[in-house]
N, C-alpha and C positions, 0 to 999 in steps of 0.2 A: 580452492581457495580458502585456506586454513582458519584467516583473522574472520573474513567475513562470513565463511562459513558457519563458524562458532555463534555470532552475534545473531545472525539467523536464526539459529536453533533456539536460540534463547526465545526471541520474539512469538514463533510457531509453538513453541512449548506453552506459553504464557497465554497465547488464545485459545487453541483448544475449540471445541463446539457451545453453543447455546443455545439460548431462545428467547424471547420475552415481547414486549412493548415498543411502539414508540419512542414513549418516554426515558428509557433507560439511558441512550446516550446523554442527556441532558446532565445527571446525577455525579459528573466525574468533575472532580474540583479545578479548577485552571484549565481547560477545554474550552475554547471559543467556538460560538457556532454562528457566529455571523462573518460580515467582514465582504470585503472589494468580491469583485467576478477574477476566476482564475486567470493566472498568464502562461506562457511557452513554459516549460512543454508540453503542458497539457493540453485536450483538445479543444477548440474554441466551443463556447458556449452555445447549445442551442436555444433557439427563440422560444423558452417554456416559461420565463418570466420568475425563474428560480433565482433567489439572490444569494450564490455560493461565496464560500471565503476565498481568499486569494492564495493558492498555493505555488509560489514563486521559489526556485530552487537555483541554488549559485550555480556558476558556471563550469566549475569543475565538477560537479553531478548529472550523468546525462543517464535519460532512460529512454530507451530506445523500443517502441510499442510496435509490435507487428499484429495483423488480421484485425486492422479496427474496421473494416466493411467487411458484413456479412451478406447483404442485402438483405435483411430484415431490420426495420427502423428498431424494435424493441431489444433485439438481442443488439444492435449498433449503439444504442442508449446506455444498457448494462456495461459494454466494452467501456465507453467515455466515463462513466462514475466508479469503474473500477480503476482505472487510467489514477484518475483524481485521487481515488480511496492510498491506493499503497504509496503516491507521491507524498501524502499527509504526514506520517512516519519521517520519510525524510530528510523534510523541510522541517520537522521538529529538532530532529538532530543535529541538522545543519546550522541550525540558529540560536542551539540551544533554548526554545521558546514553545512551549506548551500552549499557551493560551492562543496564540496568533496559528496553530498549527492546522487547525478543521480537523483534526481528526474527531471530534465531536460530532463532528457534522456529515461523516461517511461512516464510521463505526458505531454498533451499538452492540451491548447484550456482553457478553464475554469475549468475543472479541475488542469492542473496546478497552475493556479492563485490561486484556493483556496488550495490546501496542503503546496503551495507555504508560504500564509499568513500566514495560521494556524502553519505552523514549526517556521516560525519566531517568531512567538507572543509565541509559548513554549518556544523557544528559551531564549527570551527576559525573561520569568518568571522563567529561570531554572528548567523547567518541563521534564521530561521523564516519563519513566513509568517499571517496572521489572513485571519480573512474566512470563506468558505463553498464548499467544492468541492462539487458536484452531479456524483454518479454515476447514470447514466441507460442506457439501451437496454441492461441486460446480459442475457449471453445465455452459457449453458452446454453444450458438447457431451462426453457421456461416452463415452468410449472403451472403458473395460472397468472393472474393480472400483478399480482403484488411479491409472488416467490419464484425464485431463479438460481441458479447453480453455475459457477464459474470456474473454468481449469485451465491453468497456463503453467508454462515451464518458464523458469529464471535461469540464464545462464550469467552466474557471476566470476568468469572466468577473467573479466578486463576491468573489475573494482576492487577495492580494496579499504580496508578499515583504515583511516588517519585520527592524529589527536587534533580538536577542533583547535586548541589553543596554539598549538605550535604547526601545527597543517602540516605536519610529518605524517608520510604513508609509512605502515609497518612491513608491506612486501610481500606479494602475492607468491601462491604456489597452486598451478591449477591441479585438481583433481576429480575423480567422478562426482565428489561433491561438490564441487561447484555449479553445477545441474540439478535442479530442484523442481520439482513437481507441486502445484499446490492447486487446492480444490476449495473453493468460498462461497456459504451460503450465505445469498443477497435479498432484502427485503425491499419491497418499494414501501418508502413511509407516506403520511399525507401531503408534505410538500412535493413529492413524485420523485426524491432523491432514493437510488438503488444502492441501500447501505448494507455493511459488510458486516453480519451478527456471526460467523461460525469462521473458522481458516483451520486448512490444517497444510502440513508438508509429507512431501518422500524426498527426501533428500537424497542426491545419487542416482536418481528414479531412472531407471532404463529408458522412459519416453523420453526422458528431456535429452541426454547422452546424444553427442554428435555420433 
């Protein structure tokens, strides 16, 4: 899908990889780190006492997450936070609002800088998307109590960029580049949230093609 592919490529190019401490995510102007509890389509909040920002998406944006249960409590928590994390960028684009997006809550370091710039650029151009993104083959590698890696595939073939003001979609063309493999580095902060600090993509990956 040419339109969404080009947009997502900008996002991952901006993110790259990085590192740092827990304080970085609070240094981006206009990113709100507090708020209400999450709503559908994200997973139900665990009884962990964490006051998470609300990440509610409009009805024309659908995110289908597979492989939610691994049988390992830590891995399941990492995957749940990964779902919330990726949804914050789409919320910012959908509503044209960086402050209530939740990006600063779930991203940090270089990844936060990249998604913030990407979302701001999309908002300035009145760009959002519509349709369904399918997240599948999701796997977690836990390194220690506060560090892990997440890999997953995204099927973009049923989604399309649209103009947020006119609500008009650009039209989709499915291609090998519609299937993307992502790898993310995550760290557990002091509040217990698994934040994404690095993000890389392999667009058109053989691992993700049907």
